C-alpha positions in Angstrom: -4.7 6.9 -39.8 -6.5 9.3 -37.3 -9.0 6.6 -36.7 -6.5 4.1 -35.8 -4.3 6.5 -33.8 -7.8 7.5 -31.9 -8.7 3.5 -31.1 -5.6 1.7 -31.3 -4.0 3.1 -28.0 -7.2 2.9 -25.6 -7.7 -0.8 -26.6 -3.9 -1.6 -25.9 -4.2 0.7 -22.4 -7.3 -1.4 -22.1 -5.7 -4.8 -22.5 -2.6 -3.6 -20.4 -5.0 -3.0 -17.3 -6.6 -6.2 -17.9 -3.2 -8.1 -18.0 -2.3 -6.3 -15.0 -5.5 -6.9 -13.0 -5.2 -10.5 -13.7 -1.7 -11.4 -13.4 -1.6 -9.3 -9.9 -4.8 -11.0 -8.7 -3.4 -14.1 -9.5 -0.6 -13.7 -7.6 -2.2 -12.3 -4.9 -4.6 -14.8 -4.4 -2.0 -17.6 -4.8 -0.3 -16.2 -2.4 -3.2 -16.6 0.0 -3.9 -19.8 -1.0 -0.1 -20.6 0.0 -0.7 -19.5 3.3 1.7 -16.4 2.6 -0.7 -13.7 4.0 -0.3 -12.7 7.5 -2.5 -11.6 10.4 -0.1 -8.6 10.0 -1.6 -7.1 8.1 -4.2 -8.9 5.9 -5.8 -10.5 8.9 -6.1 -7.0 10.5 -8.0 -5.5 7.8 -9.9 -8.5 6.7 -11.5 -8.9 10.4 -12.1 -5.1 10.5 -14.2 -4.8 7.0 -16.0 -8.0 7.9 -17.0 -6.8 11.2 -17.9 -3.6 10.0 -20.4 -5.2 7.7 -21.9 -6.7 10.6 -22.2 -3.8 13.1 -18.8 -4.5 14.8 -17.4 -1.2 13.9 -13.6 -0.6 13.2 -12.8 -3.6 15.7 -9.3 -4.6 16.2 -10.0 -7.4 18.9 -8.1 -9.7 16.4 -4.8 -7.9 17.6 -6.1 -7.0 21.4 -6.6 -3.5 20.4 -10.2 -2.1 21.5 -10.7 -0.2 17.9 -8.6 0.0 14.8 -8.4 4.0 15.1 -5.8 3.1 17.9 -3.6 2.5 14.7 -4.6 4.6 11.5 -7.6 6.4 10.4 -8.8 4.2 7.6 -12.7 4.8 7.4 -12.5 3.2 4.0 -12.7 0.0 5.4 -16.4 0.8 6.3 -17.4 0.7 2.5 -15.2 -2.2 1.6 -16.8 -4.3 4.0 -19.9 -4.4 1.4 -17.5 -6.3 -0.9 -18.2 -9.6 1.1 -21.8 -9.1 0.3 -20.7 -10.5 -3.1 -17.7 -12.3 -2.1 -17.0 -13.0 1.5 -13.5 -14.3 1.3 -10.1 -12.2 1.9 -9.4 -12.3 -1.7 -12.0 -9.9 -2.3 -10.2 -7.3 -0.7 -6.7 -8.3 -2.5 -8.8 -8.2 -5.9 -10.1 -4.6 -5.2 -6.6 -3.5 -4.3 -5.4 -4.6 -7.6 -8.0 -3.3 -9.5 -8.0 0.2 -7.9 -4.3 0.2 -8.5 -4.9 -0.6 -12.2 -7.6 1.8 -12.8 -4.6 4.4 -11.7 -3.3 4.2 -15.1 -6.0 5.7 -16.5 -5.7 9.4 -15.6 -2.0 9.3 -16.0 -2.8 8.0 -19.5 -4.9 11.1 -20.3 -2.2 13.5 -18.7 0.4 12.4 -21.0 -2.2 12.2 -24.2 -2.9 16.0 -23.3 0.7 16.6 -23.1 2.3 14.7 -25.8 0.4 12.2 -27.7 -1.6 8.7 -27.2 1.5 6.8 -27.8 3.7 8.4 -25.3 0.6 8.1 -23.1 0.7 4.2 -23.5 4.4 4.3 -22.4 3.6 6.3 -19.2 0.9 4.1 -18.4 3.3 1.1 -19.1 5.7 2.7 -16.6 3.1 3.4 -13.9 2.2 -0.4 -14.1 5.6 -1.6 -14.3 7.2 0.6 -11.6 8.5 -2.1 -9.0 7.1 0.1 -6.0 3.5 -0.4 -7.2 3.8 -3.8 -7.7 5.6 -4.5 -4.4 2.5 -2.9 -2.6 0.2 -4.6 -4.8 1.9 -7.9 -3.5 2.3 -7.1 -0.1 -1.1 -8.6 1.2 -3.3 -5.3 1.8 -3.4 -2.1 3.1 -6.2 0.6 3.1 -3.3 2.9 2.3 -2.4 1.5 -1.1 -5.8 2.2 -2.3 -5.1 6.0 -2.1 -2.3 5.5 -5.0 -5.3 4.6 -7.0 -7.3 7.5 -6.5 -4.8 10.1 -5.9 -3.8 10.0 -9.8 -7.6 11.0 -10.6 -7.4 13.9 -8.1 -4.3 15.2 -9.7 -6.0 15.1 -13.1 -9.2 16.8 -12.2 -7.4 19.7 -10.4 -5.3 20.0 -13.8 -8.7 20.0 -15.7 -10.1 22.4 -13.3 -12.8 20.4 -12.1 -12.6 21.1 -8.4 -15.4 19.1 -6.9 -14.3 15.7 -8.8 -10.9 17.0 -7.6 -12.2 17.2 -4.2 -14.3 13.7 -4.3 -11.2 11.9 -5.3 -9.1 13.3 -2.5 -11.7 12.7 0.1 -11.7 8.9 -1.0 -7.6 9.0 -0.7 -7.7 10.6 2.7 -10.0 8.1 4.1 -7.5 5.3 3.2 -5.0 6.3 6.1 -3.9 9.6 7.8 -0.7 9.8 5.5 -2.9 10.3 2.5 -4.4 13.3 4.3 -0.7 15.0 3.4 -0.9 14.4 0.0 -4.6 15.8 -0.4 -3.0 18.9 1.8 0.2 18.9 -1.0 -2.3 19.1 -4.1 -4.3 21.9 -2.7 -1.2 24.1 -2.3 -0.3 23.0 -5.7 -3.6 24.2 -7.0 -3.5 27.2 -5.3 0.1 27.9 -6.8 -0.7 26.9 -10.0 -4.0 28.3 -10.7 -4.2 30.9 -8.0 -7.5 29.2 -6.9 -7.9 30.3 -3.2 -10.0 27.2 -2.6 -6.9 25.3 -3.0 -5.0 26.9 -0.1 -8.0 26.1 2.0 -7.8 22.5 1.1 -4.1 22.6 1.9 -4.1 24.4 5.3 -7.0 21.9 5.8 -5.3 18.7 4.8 -2.4 19.7 7.1 -4.5 20.5 10.1 -6.5 17.4 9.7 -3.4 15.4 9.6 -2.0 16.9 12.7 -5.2 16.4 14.5 -5.4 12.5 13.4 -1.8 12.0 14.8 -1.3 14.1 17.5 -4.8 13.9 19.1 -7.4 11.3 17.5 -5.4 8.3 16.8 -3.6 8.7 20.2 -6.9 9.0 21.9 -8.3 6.0 20.7 -5.0 3.9 21.8 -4.9 5.6 25.3 -1.2 7.2 24.4 0.2 10.2 24.6 1.8 9.8 20.9 1.2 7.9 17.6 2.3 4.6 17.4 4.5 5.3 14.5 6.5 8.0 16.3 9.1 5.6 17.4 10.4 5.5 14.0 11.6 9.1 14.1 12.8 8.7 18.0 16.5 10.0 16.8 14.9 13.4 15.7 12.4 13.6 18.8 9.9 12.3 21.0 7.0 14.4 19.4 5.7 15.6 16.2 6.8 19.0 17.1 10.3 18.1 18.6 10.5 15.9 15.1 9.6 19.0 12.9 12.1 21.3 15.1 15.0 19.1 14.5 14.2 19.0 10.8 14.0 22.8 10.3 17.1 23.6 13.0 19.4 20.8 12.4 19.7 20.3 8.8 23.1 19.0 8.6 22.3 16.5 11.1 19.3 15.2 8.8 21.5 15.2 5.8 24.4 13.1 7.4 21.6 10.7 9.2 19.8 10.2 5.7 23.1 10.2 3.4 25.1 7.9 5.8 22.6 5.0 5.1 23.3 3.1 1.9 19.6 2.0 1.7 18.4 5.3 2.1 20.7 6.6 -0.6 19.6 3.8 -3.2 15.9 4.9 -2.0 16.7 8.5 -3.4 18.8 7.4 -6.4 16.3 4.8 -7.6 12.9 6.4 -6.8 13.0 8.1 -10.4 14.8 5.6 -12.2 12.1 4.0 -13.7 11.2 7.5 -16.0 14.7 8.2 -16.7 14.8 11.2 -14.1 12.1 13.3 -16.1 10.4 13.9 -12.8 13.5 16.2 -12.2 12.1 18.7 -14.6 8.8 19.2 -12.7 9.7 19.7 -9.5 6.5 21.3 -8.4 4.5 18.3 -9.2 7.3 15.9 -7.4 6.8 17.9 -4.4 3.3 17.0 -3.9 5.0 13.6 -2.6 8.1 15.6 -0.6 6.1 14.8 3.1 5.8 11.1 2.0 9.2 10.9 0.9 10.7 12.5 4.0 8.9 10.4 6.2 10.1 7.3 4.6 14.1 8.8 4.8 13.8 9.8 8.2 12.4 6.7 9.6 14.7 4.0 11.4 12.6 1.4 10.2 14.2 -0.3 7.1 10.8 -1.3 5.5 10.0 2.1 5.2 13.0 2.7 2.7 13.0 -0.7 1.0 11.4 0.8 -2.0 10.5 -1.8 -4.4 9.1 -4.0 -1.6 6.3 -2.5 0.6 3.7 -0.2 0.6 5.2 3.0 1.9 6.0 4.3 -1.2 3.1 3.5 -3.4 1.3 6.9 -2.8 4.6 8.5 -4.2 4.4 6.6 -7.4 1.7 8.4 -9.4 3.4 11.9 -8.8 6.7 10.3 -10.1 5.1 9.4 -13.3 3.0 12.8 -13.4 5.8 14.6 -13.0 7.8 12.5 -15.5 5.2 13.5 -18.3 5.2 17.3 -17.6 9.1 17.3 -17.6 9.2 15.4 -20.6 6.5 17.6 -22.1 9.0 20.8 -20.8 11.9 19.4 -22.2 10.5 18.7 -25.7 9.1 22.4 -25.8 12.8 23.6 -25.1 14.3 21.4 -27.6 12.0 23.0 -30.2 12.9 26.2 -29.4 16.6 25.5 -30.0 16.7 22.8 -32.8 14.6 22.4 -36.2 13.6 19.0 -35.0 9.8 17.7 -35.0 8.3 17.2 -32.0 7.2 13.7 -32.7 10.8 12.8 -33.0 11.6 14.2 -30.0 8.6 12.6 -28.2 9.7 9.2 -29.7 13.2 9.5 -28.6 12.2 10.4 -24.9 9.7 7.7 -25.1 11.9 5.1 -26.1 14.4 6.4 -22.9 11.3 5.8 -20.5 10.8 2.5 -22.1 14.1 1.3 -21.7 14.7 2.7 -18.3 11.1 1.2 -17.2 12.1 -2.4 -18.6 15.5 -2.1 -17.1 14.5 -1.1 -14.0 11.7 -4.2 -14.0 14.2 -6.5 -14.9 16.4 -5.9 -11.9 13.9 -5.0 -9.5 10.2 -6.0 -10.7 7.8 -8.5 -9.6 6.9 -10.0 -13.1 8.2 -12.9 -15.5 10.0 -9.7 -17.4 12.3 -9.5 -13.6 15.4 -12.1 -13.8 14.7 -12.5 -9.9 10.9 -13.8 -10.6 9.8 -17.3 -9.5 6.4 -18.8 -10.0 4.7 -19.6 -6.9 4.9 -23.4 -6.1 2.7 -24.9 -3.7 3.1 -27.7 -1.4 1.3 -31.0 -0.5 0.8 -30.1 2.9 -1.2 -27.1 2.4 -4.0 -29.7 1.8 -3.8 -30.7 5.2 -4.2 -27.0 6.4 -7.3 -27.1 4.2 -8.7 -30.2 6.1 -7.8 -28.6 9.5 -9.6 -25.3 8.6 -12.8 -27.2 7.6 -12.9 -28.5 11.1 -13.3 -24.9 12.9 -17.1 -23.9 13.3 -17.6 -20.8 11.6 -18.8 -18.9 14.7 -16.2 -20.4 17.4 -13.8 -18.2 19.1 -10.4 -19.2 17.8 -6.5 -18.3 18.3 -4.7 -19.1 15.1 -0.9 -18.5 14.1 -0.7 -15.3 11.9 -0.8 -17.4 8.4 -3.8 -19.6 9.3 -5.8 -16.4 10.6 -6.2 -14.8 7.2 -8.5 -17.9 6.6 -10.4 -17.7 9.7 -11.2 -13.6 10.6 -14.8 -13.8 9.2 -16.0 -14.0 12.6 -16.6 -11.8 15.6 -13.7 -13.3 17.6 -10.4 -14.5 16.6 -7.3 -14.0 18.3 -3.5 -13.8 17.0 -1.9 -16.6 18.7 -0.2 -16.7 21.3 -3.1 -14.6 22.6 -5.8 -17.0 23.8 -8.5 -15.4 25.3 -10.2 -12.0 25.7 -12.4 -10.2 28.7 -15.3 -9.6 25.9 -15.1 -13.1 24.2 -13.5 -15.3 26.7 -11.2 -17.9 25.9 -10.6 -19.6 22.5 -12.4 -22.7 21.4 -10.1 -23.8 18.9 -6.0 -23.1 18.5 -5.0 -23.7 14.9 -0.8 -24.0 14.7 1.5 -24.5 11.9 4.7 -25.6 13.0 6.3 -24.8 9.9 5.1 -21.4 9.6 5.8 -17.6 10.6 5.7 -17.5 14.2 5.0 -13.5 14.5 4.6 -12.1 16.9 6.7 -14.6 19.2 10.2 -14.2 18.0 12.0 -17.2 19.4 11.5 -20.6 17.8 12.4 -22.1 21.1 9.5 -20.1 23.0 7.1 -21.1 20.5 7.8 -24.7 20.4 7.5 -24.7 24.2 4.2 -22.6 24.1 2.8 -25.5 22.0 4.3 -28.2 23.8 2.5 -27.0 27.1 -0.7 -26.4 25.4 -0.6 -30.2 23.9 0.0 -31.2 27.2 -2.6 -29.0 28.8 -5.6 -31.2 30.3 -7.9 -28.2 29.2 -6.9 -28.9 25.4 -7.6 -31.7 23.3 -6.0 -32.8 19.7 -8.5 -32.6 17.0 -5.9 -32.6 14.3 -2.4 -33.3 13.6 -0.7 -33.7 10.2 2.1 -32.4 8.2 3.1 -30.0 10.8 -0.6 -28.5 11.3 -1.9 -28.7 14.6 -5.9 -28.1 15.5 -6.5 -28.2 19.6 -10.1 -27.8 20.8 -10.8 -26.8 24.3 -12.4 -29.6 26.7 
């Protein structure tokens, strides 16, 4: 019996992770093949990572920006470029993202196995892998910050195990994903100091917040040639600078309270965040507090996607700490109940695990991204996609290209590509090819009339010849 208990759960966990990787890799690849990935954001990161490999470090020429550091601090893209030595395709990033997220289940399993038992650990690993906020981020193209959600659980686990250097290593990996993740590292440092009285934690905490402020107030704006971080406009109701925003939050709490609770979508975010784990996270507020800055940033933002909990990447780093705090909360509750009731810990653990499993599956049923969800539909291709592939084959691999957003992600492995309607740059000159999809996403153009007018002008221009026109796909070549 002991041998089975030690053998079966790890095997089941491995199977769960393999199924997760296989399923979400498949969906991500199909979305890409169906031209459902876009320049914003897969194209930006695919272009930057490929150019990193070829010595043009952190280029954002694709969107008309000199350096990607003008938008985010994401040095993780430097080593990520190496994946193209093995697989020179944007799908490589989608696959890496899925694998890293799946691996995040391991330290949560270890934590639950230590606090509860190995079967309970399986339930919490499943809760993590079935968390719609995790799945939504996985399917929302590729973002370096999403990788941090796979690294942070390891940092938390090694912190708990008092293995400081491993904690620090995974913290640095997470911090390299985006400046937002540096806040999590800072909070983990303060958590280490408070829970273990380790002064190194205080140093990590203070350093984390100092680095975050430096990156957002000085480093990124300097690259952008701006006075502020580009994302600060989301908080303009609270202030024009980071110090002003913080001052408003501290001195006008009633205004902030009303600002959040008067928005039904933000109320939903608050009430749904802990639902998949039966709100057990509330019993471990200290661990949940690690995610507090990120939760606050989402709730204080006026950008709806930041508080759309289950669809985008803005809450993905919160997920591991919701699950970790629920594990600790369940362990605490079982301990307290054992002191009050003559009930075996196995029985109590089973009851709470059934409760978590029920809430996880119920939430997945309503909001998930798997066949367990009532709203899930299998992706269906279109015959016209074959025309798109034929058109893309006509474009020379080193040519300067301007491409519409959904086509651009299939053309980013080159030194120069522009997101349509941009047609030229001072560094690389005019685009030799212009690739368009008249049925596709027209962003960053917002008015269909303006888009169609520009297409008509290009088709009539003596500067271009029509190289391909079929199924509403259009390829122009400069004469």
